[in-house]
PDB file of N, CA, C and O in Angstrom, chain B, residues numbered from 101:
ATOM      1  N   MET B 101       0.786  -1.212   0.000  1.00  0.00           N
ATOM      2  CA  MET B 101       0.000   0.000   0.000  1.00  0.00           C
ATOM      3  C   MET B 101       0.834   1.286   0.000  1.00  0.00           C
ATOM      4  O   MET B 101       0.374   2.300  -0.525  1.00  0.00           O
ATOM      5  N   PRO B 102       2.042   1.278   0.569  1.00  0.00           N
ATOM      6  CA  PRO B 102       2.821   2.516   0.563  1.00  0.00           C
ATOM      7  C   PRO B 102       3.094   3.033  -0.848  1.00  0.00           C
ATOM      8  O   PRO B 102       3.146   4.245  -1.058  1.00  0.00           O
ATOM      9  N   GLU B 103       3.269   2.127  -1.823  1.00  0.00           N
ATOM     10  CA  GLU B 103       3.494   2.571  -3.201  1.00  0.00           C
ATOM     11  C   GLU B 103       2.268   3.288  -3.735  1.00  0.00           C
ATOM     12  O   GLU B 103       2.396   4.301  -4.422  1.00  0.00           O
ATOM     13  N   GLN B 104       1.080   2.778  -3.429  1.00  0.00           N
ATOM     14  CA  GLN B 104      -0.150   3.421  -3.869  1.00  0.00           C
ATOM     15  C   GLN B 104      -0.311   4.786  -3.219  1.00  0.00           C
ATOM     16  O   GLN B 104      -0.753   5.736  -3.865  1.00  0.00           O
ATOM     17  N   ASP B 105       0.044   4.887  -1.950  1.00  0.00           N
ATOM     18  CA  ASP B 105      -0.033   6.169  -1.241  1.00  0.00           C
ATOM     19  C   ASP B 105       0.916   7.184  -1.865  1.00  0.00           C
ATOM     20  O   ASP B 105       0.563   8.351  -2.032  1.00  0.00           O
ATOM     21  N   GLU B 106       2.108   6.742  -2.206  1.00  0.00           N
ATOM     22  CA  GLU B 106       3.097   7.623  -2.824  1.00  0.00           C
ATOM     23  C   GLU B 106       2.618   8.069  -4.201  1.00  0.00           C
ATOM     24  O   GLU B 106       2.760   9.239  -4.555  1.00  0.00           O
ATOM     25  N   PHE B 107       2.053   7.151  -4.979  1.00  0.00           N
ATOM     26  CA  PHE B 107       1.526   7.501  -6.295  1.00  0.00           C
ATOM     27  C   PHE B 107       0.393   8.518  -6.168  1.00  0.00           C
ATOM     28  O   PHE B 107       0.350   9.497  -6.913  1.00  0.00           O
ATOM     29  N   ALA B 108      -0.509   8.294  -5.239  1.00  0.00           N
ATOM     30  CA  ALA B 108      -1.628   9.222  -5.018  1.00  0.00           C
ATOM     31  C   ALA B 108      -1.114  10.591  -4.595  1.00  0.00           C
ATOM     32  O   ALA B 108      -1.657  11.611  -5.019  1.00  0.00           O
ATOM     33  N   ARG B 109      -0.074  10.627  -3.765  1.00  0.00           N
ATOM     34  CA  ARG B 109       0.509  11.894  -3.322  1.00  0.00           C
ATOM     35  C   ARG B 109       1.123  12.636  -4.502  1.00  0.00           C
ATOM     36  O   ARG B 109       0.932  13.843  -4.652  1.00  0.00           O
ATOM     37  N   ARG B 110       1.858  11.914  -5.336  1.00  0.00           N
ATOM     38  CA  ARG B 110       2.488  12.543  -6.506  1.00  0.00           C
ATOM     39  C   ARG B 110       1.445  13.054  -7.490  1.00  0.00           C
ATOM     40  O   ARG B 110       1.594  14.140  -8.051  1.00  0.00           O
ATOM     41  N   LYS B 111       0.398  12.276  -7.697  1.00  0.00           N
ATOM     42  CA  LYS B 111      -0.672  12.695  -8.604  1.00  0.00           C
ATOM     43  C   LYS B 111      -1.364  13.949  -8.070  1.00  0.00           C
ATOM     44  O   LYS B 111      -1.628  14.878  -8.834  1.00  0.00           O
ATOM     45  N   SER B 112      -1.655  13.985  -6.795  1.00  0.00           N
ATOM     46  CA  SER B 112      -2.277  15.163  -6.179  1.00  0.00           C
ATOM     47  C   SER B 112      -1.383  16.382  -6.307  1.00  0.00           C
ATOM     48  O   SER B 112      -1.862  17.485  -6.572  1.00  0.00           O
ATOM     49  N   HIS B 113      -0.088  16.186  -6.119  1.00  0.00           N
ATOM     50  CA  HIS B 113       0.881  17.278  -6.243  1.00  0.00           C
ATOM     51  C   HIS B 113       0.902  17.819  -7.675  1.00  0.00           C
ATOM     52  O   HIS B 113       0.879  19.033  -7.882  1.00  0.00           O
ATOM     53  N   LEU B 114       0.947  16.928  -8.652  1.00  0.00           N
ATOM     54  CA  LEU B 114       0.956  17.331 -10.050  1.00  0.00           C
ATOM     55  C   LEU B 114      -0.294  18.152 -10.380  1.00  0.00           C
ATOM     56  O   LEU B 114      -0.198  19.208 -11.005  1.00  0.00           O
ATOM     57  N   ILE B 115      -1.453  17.672  -9.964  1.00  0.00           N
ATOM     58  CA  ILE B 115      -2.714  18.384 -10.227  1.00  0.00           C
ATOM     59  C   ILE B 115      -2.695  19.754  -9.576  1.00  0.00           C
ATOM     60  O   ILE B 115      -3.078  20.742 -10.203  1.00  0.00           O
ATOM     61  N   ALA B 116      -2.263  19.827  -8.342  1.00  0.00           N
ATOM     62  CA  ALA B 116      -2.235  21.106  -7.625  1.00  0.00           C
ATOM     63  C   ALA B 116      -1.298  22.105  -8.294  1.00  0.00           C
ATOM     64  O   ALA B 116      -1.639  23.281  -8.420  1.00  0.00           O
ATOM     65  N   VAL B 117      -0.126  21.654  -8.724  1.00  0.00           N
ATOM     66  CA  VAL B 117       0.828  22.553  -9.366  1.00  0.00           C
ATOM     67  C   VAL B 117       0.269  23.088 -10.680  1.00  0.00           C
ATOM     68  O   VAL B 117       0.331  24.290 -10.938  1.00  0.00           O
ATOM     69  N   VAL B 118      -0.276  22.201 -11.511  1.00  0.00           N
ATOM     70  CA  VAL B 118      -0.801  22.634 -12.805  1.00  0.00           C
ATOM     71  C   VAL B 118      -1.983  23.572 -12.604  1.00  0.00           C
ATOM     72  O   VAL B 118      -2.088  24.585 -13.295  1.00  0.00           O
ATOM     73  N   GLU B 119      -2.873  23.252 -11.669  1.00  0.00           N
ATOM     74  CA  GLU B 119      -4.015  24.133 -11.418  1.00  0.00           C
ATOM     75  C   GLU B 119      -3.578  25.504 -10.916  1.00  0.00           C
ATOM     76  O   GLU B 119      -4.188  26.514 -11.268  1.00  0.00           O
ATOM     77  N   GLN B 120      -2.535  25.551 -10.101  1.00  0.00           N
ATOM     78  CA  GLN B 120      -2.064  26.820  -9.554  1.00  0.00           C
ATOM     79  C   GLN B 120      -1.270  27.615 -10.580  1.00  0.00           C
ATOM     80  O   GLN B 120      -1.499  28.814 -10.741  1.00  0.00           O
ATOM     81  N   GLU B 121      -0.346  26.971 -11.274  1.00  0.00           N
ATOM     82  CA  GLU B 121       0.564  27.669 -12.175  1.00  0.00           C
ATOM     83  C   GLU B 121      -0.026  27.888 -13.572  1.00  0.00           C
ATOM     84  O   GLU B 121       0.336  28.845 -14.256  1.00  0.00           O
ATOM     85  N   LEU B 122      -0.926  27.006 -13.990  1.00  0.00           N
ATOM     86  CA  LEU B 122      -1.461  27.048 -15.360  1.00  0.00           C
ATOM     87  C   LEU B 122      -2.986  26.894 -15.347  1.00  0.00           C
ATOM     88  O   LEU B 122      -3.508  25.945 -15.932  1.00  0.00           O
ATOM     89  N   PRO B 123      -3.703  27.800 -14.698  1.00  0.00           N
ATOM     90  CA  PRO B 123      -5.151  27.618 -14.561  1.00  0.00           C
ATOM     91  C   PRO B 123      -5.894  27.571 -15.900  1.00  0.00           C
ATOM     92  O   PRO B 123      -6.844  26.801 -16.041  1.00  0.00           O
ATOM     93  N   ASP B 124      -5.484  28.372 -16.878  1.00  0.00           N
ATOM     94  CA  ASP B 124      -6.150  28.344 -18.184  1.00  0.00           C
ATOM     95  C   ASP B 124      -5.894  27.025 -18.892  1.00  0.00           C
ATOM     96  O   ASP B 124      -6.797  26.462 -19.509  1.00  0.00           O
ATOM     97  N   PHE B 125      -4.671  26.533 -18.805  1.00  0.00           N
ATOM     98  CA  PHE B 125      -4.327  25.248 -19.394  1.00  0.00           C
ATOM     99  C   PHE B 125      -5.149  24.134 -18.743  1.00  0.00           C
ATOM    100  O   PHE B 125      -5.666  23.260 -19.439  1.00  0.00           O
ATOM    101  N   ALA B 126      -5.272  24.161 -17.415  1.00  0.00           N
ATOM    102  CA  ALA B 126      -6.049  23.145 -16.701  1.00  0.00           C
ATOM    103  C   ALA B 126      -7.505  23.179 -17.159  1.00  0.00           C
ATOM    104  O   ALA B 126      -8.119  22.128 -17.348  1.00  0.00           O
ATOM    105  N   ARG B 127      -8.062  24.376 -17.338  1.00  0.00           N
ATOM    106  CA  ARG B 127      -9.444  24.492 -17.819  1.00  0.00           C
ATOM    107  C   ARG B 127      -9.582  23.904 -19.220  1.00  0.00           C
ATOM    108  O   ARG B 127     -10.549  23.198 -19.505  1.00  0.00           O
ATOM    109  N   MET B 128      -8.615  24.193 -20.100  1.00  0.00           N
ATOM    110  CA  MET B 128      -8.669  23.643 -21.454  1.00  0.00           C
ATOM    111  C   MET B 128      -8.634  22.121 -21.427  1.00  0.00           C
ATOM    112  O   MET B 128      -9.321  21.468 -22.213  1.00  0.00           O
ATOM    113  N   CYS B 129      -7.843  21.559 -20.533  1.00  0.00           N
ATOM    114  CA  CYS B 129      -7.737  20.102 -20.451  1.00  0.00           C
ATOM    115  C   CYS B 129      -9.029  19.479 -19.938  1.00  0.00           C
ATOM    116  O   CYS B 129      -9.361  18.352 -20.305  1.00  0.00           O
ATOM    117  N   ARG B 130      -9.751  20.192 -19.106  1.00  0.00           N
ATOM    118  CA  ARG B 130     -11.011  19.663 -18.572  1.00  0.00           C
ATOM    119  C   ARG B 130     -12.183  19.863 -19.538  1.00  0.00           C
ATOM    120  O   ARG B 130     -13.246  19.270 -19.350  1.00  0.00           O
ATOM    121  N   ASP B 131     -11.999  20.687 -20.562  1.00  0.00           N
ATOM    122  CA  ASP B 131     -13.048  20.963 -21.541  1.00  0.00           C
ATOM    123  C   ASP B 131     -13.341  19.707 -22.344  1.00  0.00           C
ATOM    124  O   ASP B 131     -12.444  19.149 -22.977  1.00  0.00           O
ATOM    125  N   ASP B 132     -14.582  19.265 -22.323  1.00  0.00           N
ATOM    126  CA  ASP B 132     -14.957  18.063 -23.058  1.00  0.00           C
ATOM    127  C   ASP B 132     -15.115  18.309 -24.553  1.00  0.00           C
ATOM    128  O   ASP B 132     -15.253  17.354 -25.318  1.00  0.00           O
ATOM    129  N   GLY B 133     -15.097  19.558 -24.985  1.00  0.00           N
ATOM    130  CA  GLY B 133     -15.339  19.879 -26.385  1.00  0.00           C
ATOM    131  C   GLY B 133     -14.125  19.746 -27.289  1.00  0.00           C
ATOM    132  O   GLY B 133     -14.266  19.830 -28.509  1.00  0.00           O
ATOM    133  N   ALA B 134     -12.948  19.542 -26.739  1.00  0.00           N
ATOM    134  CA  ALA B 134     -11.741  19.488 -27.568  1.00  0.00           C
ATOM    135  C   ALA B 134     -10.888  18.279 -27.192  1.00  0.00           C
ATOM    136  O   ALA B 134     -10.797  17.900 -26.024  1.00  0.00           O
ATOM    137  N   ASP B 135     -10.269  17.686 -28.203  1.00  0.00           N
ATOM    138  CA  ASP B 135      -9.374  16.552 -27.964  1.00  0.00           C
ATOM    139  C   ASP B 135      -7.912  16.961 -27.957  1.00  0.00           C
ATOM    140  O   ASP B 135      -7.054  16.221 -27.475  1.00  0.00           O
ATOM    141  N   ILE B 136      -7.627  18.153 -28.500  1.00  0.00           N
ATOM    142  CA  ILE B 136      -6.248  18.620 -28.654  1.00  0.00           C
ATOM    143  C   ILE B 136      -6.080  19.941 -27.912  1.00  0.00           C
ATOM    144  O   ILE B 136      -6.937  20.823 -27.973  1.00  0.00           O
ATOM    145  N   VAL B 137      -4.963  20.055 -27.214  1.00  0.00           N
ATOM    146  CA  VAL B 137      -4.588  21.315 -26.571  1.00  0.00           C
ATOM    147  C   VAL B 137      -3.372  21.841 -27.320  1.00  0.00           C
ATOM    148  O   VAL B 137      -2.345  21.165 -27.389  1.00  0.00           O
ATOM    149  N   LEU B 138      -3.479  23.041 -27.881  1.00  0.00           N
ATOM    150  CA  LEU B 138      -2.369  23.648 -28.607  1.00  0.00           C
ATOM    151  C   LEU B 138      -1.559  24.514 -27.663  1.00  0.00           C
ATOM    152  O   LEU B 138      -2.105  25.184 -26.786  1.00  0.00           O
ATOM    153  N   MET B 139      -0.238  24.490 -27.857  1.00  0.00           N
ATOM    154  CA  MET B 139       0.669  25.289 -27.048  1.00  0.00           C
ATOM    155  C   MET B 139       1.723  25.913 -27.940  1.00  0.00           C
ATOM    156  O   MET B 139       2.280  25.240 -28.807  1.00  0.00           O
ATOM    157  N   HIS B 140       1.996  27.165 -27.741  1.00  0.00           N
ATOM    158  CA  HIS B 140       3.110  27.795 -28.442  1.00  0.00           C
ATOM    159  C   HIS B 140       4.395  27.310 -27.787  1.00  0.00           C
ATOM    160  O   HIS B 140       4.451  27.166 -26.565  1.00  0.00           O
ATOM    161  N   GLN B 141       5.431  27.058 -28.589  1.00  0.00           N
ATOM    162  CA  GLN B 141       6.669  26.491 -28.034  1.00  0.00           C
ATOM    163  C   GLN B 141       7.303  27.373 -26.964  1.00  0.00           C
ATOM    164  O   GLN B 141       8.011  26.869 -26.091  1.00  0.00           O
ATOM    165  N   ASP B 142       7.063  28.666 -27.019  1.00  0.00           N
ATOM    166  CA  ASP B 142       7.648  29.556 -26.019  1.00  0.00           C
ATOM    167  C   ASP B 142       6.756  29.731 -24.788  1.00  0.00           C
ATOM    168  O   ASP B 142       7.080  30.512 -23.893  1.00  0.00           O
ATOM    169  N   ALA B 143       5.633  29.006 -24.741  1.00  0.00           N
ATOM    170  CA  ALA B 143       4.775  29.079 -23.561  1.00  0.00           C
ATOM    171  C   ALA B 143       5.502  28.513 -22.341  1.00  0.00           C
ATOM    172  O   ALA B 143       5.228  28.902 -21.206  1.00  0.00           O
ATOM    173  N   PHE B 144       6.425  27.596 -22.592  1.00  0.00           N
ATOM    174  CA  PHE B 144       7.234  27.002 -21.529  1.00  0.00           C
ATOM    175  C   PHE B 144       8.693  27.088 -21.933  1.00  0.00           C
ATOM    176  O   PHE B 144       9.032  26.989 -23.112  1.00  0.00           O
ATOM    177  N   ALA B 145       9.533  27.270 -20.960  1.00  0.00           N
ATOM    178  CA  ALA B 145      10.979  27.218 -21.137  1.00  0.00           C
ATOM    179  C   ALA B 145      11.501  28.222 -22.153  1.00  0.00           C
ATOM    180  O   ALA B 145      12.500  27.966 -22.826  1.00  0.00           O
ATOM    181  N   ALA B 146      10.839  29.352 -22.266  1.00  0.00           N
ATOM    182  CA  ALA B 146      11.307  30.391 -23.181  1.00  0.00           C
ATOM    183  C   ALA B 146      12.685  30.897 -22.754  1.00  0.00           C
ATOM    184  O   ALA B 146      13.506  31.269 -23.592  1.00  0.00           O
ATOM    185  N   SER B 147      12.924  30.906 -21.457  1.00  0.00           N
ATOM    186  CA  SER B 147      14.224  31.364 -20.965  1.00  0.00           C
ATOM    187  C   SER B 147      15.133  30.200 -20.574  1.00  0.00           C
ATOM    188  O   SER B 147      16.167  30.392 -19.934  1.00  0.00           O
ATOM    189  N   LEU B 148      14.733  28.994 -20.968  1.00  0.00           N
ATOM    190  CA  LEU B 148      15.541  27.784 -20.806  1.00  0.00           C
ATOM    191  C   LEU B 148      15.908  27.470 -19.353  1.00  0.00           C
ATOM    192  O   LEU B 148      17.017  27.018 -19.069  1.00  0.00           O
ATOM    193  N   HIS B 149      14.972  27.713 -18.443  1.00  0.00           N
ATOM    194  CA  HIS B 149      15.177  27.356 -17.049  1.00  0.00           C
ATOM    195  C   HIS B 149      14.669  25.942 -16.802  1.00  0.00           C
ATOM    196  O   HIS B 149      13.641  25.541 -17.348  1.00  0.00           O
ATOM    197  N   GLU B 150      15.383  25.201 -15.989  1.00  0.00           N
ATOM    198  CA  GLU B 150      15.045  23.806 -15.745  1.00  0.00           C
ATOM    199  C   GLU B 150      13.663  23.639 -15.118  1.00  0.00           C
ATOM    200  O   GLU B 150      12.951  22.689 -15.444  1.00  0.00           O
ATOM    201  N   ASP B 151      13.272  24.554 -14.218  1.00  0.00           N
ATOM    202  CA  ASP B 151      11.953  24.426 -13.606  1.00  0.00           C
ATOM    203  C   ASP B 151      10.839  24.597 -14.638  1.00  0.00           C
ATOM    204  O   ASP B 151       9.748  24.053 -14.471  1.00  0.00           O
ATOM    205  N   GLU B 152      11.112  25.356 -15.710  1.00  0.00           N
ATOM    206  CA  GLU B 152      10.126  25.489 -16.777  1.00  0.00           C
ATOM    207  C   GLU B 152       9.965  24.171 -17.536  1.00  0.00           C
ATOM    208  O   GLU B 152       8.857  23.809 -17.933  1.00  0.00           O
ATOM    209  N   TYR B 153      11.072  23.458 -17.734  1.00  0.00           N
ATOM    210  CA  TYR B 153      10.993  22.151 -18.385  1.00  0.00           C
ATOM    211  C   TYR B 153      10.172  21.181 -17.532  1.00  0.00           C
ATOM    212  O   TYR B 153       9.378  20.406 -18.065  1.00  0.00           O
ATOM    213  N   ASN B 154      10.358  21.223 -16.227  1.00  0.00           N
ATOM    214  CA  ASN B 154       9.584  20.374 -15.327  1.00  0.00           C
ATOM    215  C   ASN B 154       8.096  20.699 -15.427  1.00  0.00           C
ATOM    216  O   ASN B 154       7.260  19.796 -15.456  1.00  0.00           O
ATOM    217  N   LEU B 155       7.771  21.985 -15.479  1.00  0.00           N
ATOM    218  CA  LEU B 155       6.373  22.390 -15.585  1.00  0.00           C
ATOM    219  C   LEU B 155       5.780  21.935 -16.916  1.00  0.00           C
ATOM    220  O   LEU B 155       4.622  21.521 -16.966  1.00  0.00           O
ATOM    221  N   LEU B 156       6.554  22.007 -17.983  1.00  0.00           N
ATOM    222  CA  LEU B 156       6.093  21.522 -19.286  1.00  0.00           C
ATOM    223  C   LEU B 156       5.759  20.031 -19.206  1.00  0.00           C
ATOM    224  O   LEU B 156       4.710  19.602 -19.685  1.00  0.00           O
ATOM    225  N   GLY B 157       6.639  19.256 -18.611  1.00  0.00           N
ATOM    226  CA  GLY B 157       6.379  17.830 -18.451  1.00  0.00           C
ATOM    227  C   GLY B 157       5.134  17.566 -17.617  1.00  0.00           C
ATOM    228  O   GLY B 157       4.352  16.668 -17.930  1.00  0.00           O
ATOM    229  N   MET B 158       4.950  18.337 -16.567  1.00  0.00           N
ATOM    230  CA  MET B 158       3.765  18.181 -15.729  1.00  0.00           C
ATOM    231  C   MET B 158       2.503  18.531 -16.515  1.00  0.00           C
ATOM    232  O   MET B 158       1.476  17.866 -16.379  1.00  0.00           O
ATOM    233  N   ALA B 159       2.584  19.574 -17.333  1.00  0.00           N
ATOM    234  CA  ALA B 159       1.427  19.975 -18.137  1.00  0.00           C
ATOM    235  C   ALA B 159       1.052  18.879 -19.129  1.00  0.00           C
ATOM    236  O   ALA B 159      -0.127  18.573 -19.305  1.00  0.00           O
ATOM    237  N   ILE B 160       2.044  18.296 -19.767  1.00  0.00           N
ATOM    238  CA  ILE B 160       1.777  17.222 -20.731  1.00  0.00           C
ATOM    239  C   ILE B 160       1.162  16.022 -20.013  1.00  0.00           C
ATOM    240  O   ILE B 160       0.205  15.430 -20.513  1.00  0.00           O
ATOM    241  N   LYS B 161       1.687  15.664 -18.873  1.00  0.00           N
ATOM    242  CA  LYS B 161       1.138  14.553 -18.098  1.00  0.00           C
ATOM    243  C   LYS B 161      -0.303  14.860 -17.675  1.00  0.00           C
ATOM    244  O   LYS B 161      -1.166  13.986 -17.755  1.00  0.00           O
ATOM    245  N   PHE B 162      -0.569  16.082 -17.230  1.00  0.00           N
ATOM    246  CA  PHE B 162      -1.910  16.506 -16.825  1.00  0.00           C
ATOM    247  C   PHE B 162      -2.875  16.381 -17.998  1.00  0.00           C
ATOM    248  O   PHE B 162      -3.993  15.892 -17.836  1.00  0.00           O
ATOM    249  N   ALA B 163      -2.445  16.823 -19.177  1.00  0.00           N
ATOM    250  CA  ALA B 163      -3.288  16.722 -20.372  1.00  0.00           C
ATOM    251  C   ALA B 163      -3.616  15.259 -20.661  1.00  0.00           C
ATOM    252  O   ALA B 163      -4.762  14.929 -20.967  1.00  0.00           O
ATOM    253  N   GLY B 164      -2.629  14.394 -20.566  1.00  0.00           N
ATOM    254  CA  GLY B 164      -2.856  12.977 -20.797  1.00  0.00           C
ATOM    255  C   GLY B 164      -3.827  12.366 -19.796  1.00  0.00           C
ATOM    256  O   GLY B 164      -4.600  11.473 -20.142  1.00  0.00           O
ATOM    257  N   MET B 165      -3.790  12.841 -18.571  1.00  0.00           N
ATOM    258  CA  MET B 165      -4.724  12.363 -17.549  1.00  0.00           C
ATOM    259  C   MET B 165      -6.160  12.712 -17.912  1.00  0.00           C
ATOM    260  O   MET B 165      -7.102  12.080 -17.434  1.00  0.00           O
ATOM    261  N   HIS B 166      -6.321  13.726 -18.765  1.00  0.00           N
ATOM    262  CA  HIS B 166      -7.652  14.163 -19.199  1.00  0.00           C
ATOM    263  C   HIS B 166      -7.927  13.761 -20.647  1.00  0.00           C
ATOM    264  O   HIS B 166      -8.801  14.328 -21.303  1.00  0.00           O
ATOM    265  N   ASP B 167      -7.178  12.786 -21.132  1.00  0.00           N
ATOM    266  CA  ASP B 167      -7.351  12.250 -22.495  1.00  0.00           C
ATOM    267  C   ASP B 167      -7.224  13.313 -23.576  1.00  0.00           C
ATOM    268  O   ASP B 167      -7.966  13.299 -24.559  1.00  0.00           O
ATOM    269  N   LYS B 168      -6.287  14.231 -23.394  1.00  0.00           N
ATOM    270  CA  LYS B 168      -6.034  15.284 -24.378  1.00  0.00           C
ATOM    271  C   LYS B 168      -4.693  15.030 -25.051  1.00  0.00           C
ATOM    272  O   LYS B 168      -3.751  14.542 -24.427  1.00  0.00           O
ATOM    273  N   HIS B 169      -4.625  15.365 -26.321  1.00  0.00           N
ATOM    274  CA  HIS B 169      -3.378  15.360 -27.071  1.00  0.00           C
ATOM    275  C   HIS B 169      -2.806  16.764 -26.989  1.00  0.00           C
ATOM    276  O   HIS B 169      -3.548  17.745 -27.037  1.00  0.00           O
ATOM    277  N   VAL B 170      -1.501  16.863 -26.867  1.00  0.00           N
ATOM    278  CA  VAL B 170      -0.836  18.165 -26.818  1.00  0.00           C
ATOM    279  C   VAL B 170      -0.097  18.358 -28.129  1.00  0.00           C
ATOM    280  O   VAL B 170       0.670  17.497 -28.561  1.00  0.00           O
ATOM    281  N   GLN B 171      -0.338  19.495 -28.750  1.00  0.00           N
ATOM    282  CA  GLN B 171       0.387  19.839 -29.971  1.00  0.00           C
ATOM    283  C   GLN B 171       1.147  21.136 -29.718  1.00  0.00           C
ATOM    284  O   GLN B 171       0.575  22.134 -29.282  1.00  0.00           O
ATOM    285  N   ILE B 172       2.437  21.099 -29.999  1.00  0.00           N
ATOM    286  CA  ILE B 172       3.293  22.267 -29.827  1.00  0.00           C
ATOM    287  C   ILE B 172       3.397  22.970 -31.173  1.00  0.00           C
ATOM    288  O   ILE B 172       3.777  22.360 -32.172  1.00  0.00           O
ATOM    289  N   ILE B 173       3.060  24.246 -31.193  1.00  0.00           N
ATOM    290  CA  ILE B 173       3.183  25.010 -32.428  1.00  0.00           C
ATOM    291  C   ILE B 173       4.468  25.841 -32.346  1.00  0.00           C
ATOM    292  O   ILE B 173       4.811  26.369 -31.288  1.00  0.00           O
ATOM    293  N   PRO B 174       5.168  25.947 -33.471  1.00  0.00           N
ATOM    294  CA  PRO B 174       6.476  26.610 -33.470  1.00  0.00           C
ATOM    295  C   PRO B 174       6.382  28.118 -33.301  1.00  0.00           C
ATOM    296  O   PRO B 174       5.300  28.703 -33.259  1.00  0.00           O
ATOM    297  N   GLY B 175       7.572  28.726 -33.206  1.00  0.00           N
ATOM    298  CA  GLY B 175       7.674  30.178 -33.092  1.00  0.00           C
ATOM    299  C   GLY B 175       7.147  30.871 -34.337  1.00  0.00           C
ATOM    300  O   GLY B 175       6.925  30.238 -35.369  1.00  0.00           O
ATOM    301  N   ASN B 176       6.954  32.151 -34.229  1.00  0.00           N
ATOM    302  CA  ASN B 176       6.345  32.931 -35.307  1.00  0.00           C
ATOM    303  C   ASN B 176       7.082  32.847 -36.617  1.00  0.00           C
ATOM    304  O   ASN B 176       6.450  32.937 -37.670  1.00  0.00           O
ATOM    305  N   ARG B 177       8.364  32.682 -36.607  1.00  0.00           N
ATOM    306  CA  ARG B 177       9.143  32.700 -37.848  1.00  0.00           C
ATOM    307  C   ARG B 177       9.467  31.319 -38.388  1.00  0.00           C
ATOM    308  O   ARG B 177      10.166  31.189 -39.393  1.00  0.00           O
ATOM    309  N   GLU B 178       8.965  30.295 -37.731  1.00  0.00           N
ATOM    310  CA  GLU B 178       9.264  28.938 -38.166  1.00  0.00           C
ATOM    311  C   GLU B 178       8.091  28.399 -38.993  1.00  0.00           C
ATOM    312  O   GLU B 178       6.935  28.687 -38.684  1.00  0.00           O
ATOM    313  N   PRO B 179       8.377  27.632 -40.023  1.00  0.00           N
ATOM    314  CA  PRO B 179       7.301  27.095 -40.859  1.00  0.00           C
ATOM    315  C   PRO B 179       6.482  26.043 -40.144  1.00  0.00           C
ATOM    316  O   PRO B 179       6.980  25.339 -39.265  1.00  0.00           O
ATOM    317  N   ILE B 180       5.235  25.944 -40.525  1.00  0.00           N
ATOM    318  CA  ILE B 180       4.347  24.930 -39.981  1.00  0.00           C
ATOM    319  C   ILE B 180       4.025  23.952 -41.098  1.00  0.00           C
ATOM    320  O   ILE B 180       3.522  24.366 -42.142  1.00  0.00           O
ATOM    321  N   ALA B 181       4.295  22.684 -40.912  1.00  0.00           N
ATOM    322  CA  ALA B 181       3.968  21.664 -41.904  1.00  0.00           C
ATOM    323  C   ALA B 181       2.459  21.403 -41.856  1.00  0.00           C
ATOM    324  O   ALA B 181       1.872  21.297 -40.779  1.00  0.00           O
ATOM    325  N   VAL B 182       1.860  21.305 -43.002  1.00  0.00           N
ATOM    326  CA  VAL B 182       0.413  21.086 -43.051  1.00  0.00           C
ATOM    327  C   VAL B 182       0.116  19.718 -43.613  1.00  0.00           C
ATOM    328  O   VAL B 182      -1.049  19.341 -43.736  1.00  0.00           O
TER     329      VAL B 182
END
């Protein structure tokens, strides 16, 4: 049971962080009307800080918990393949 308790604690922590730091993103993930969440590549880690990378990973995991696909769109000057 301790492993289950630890997993539940980590899951609760992830949810709390995403809800606090990314409330709009959390709302989009809970929206039943969309299967894909779009993100601009500079929405996270624009200044290349490690904690931003961690938050990006948490956001992707949170989206997956809500059955959402995450699509990263490139910077303004980069081409988008169609």
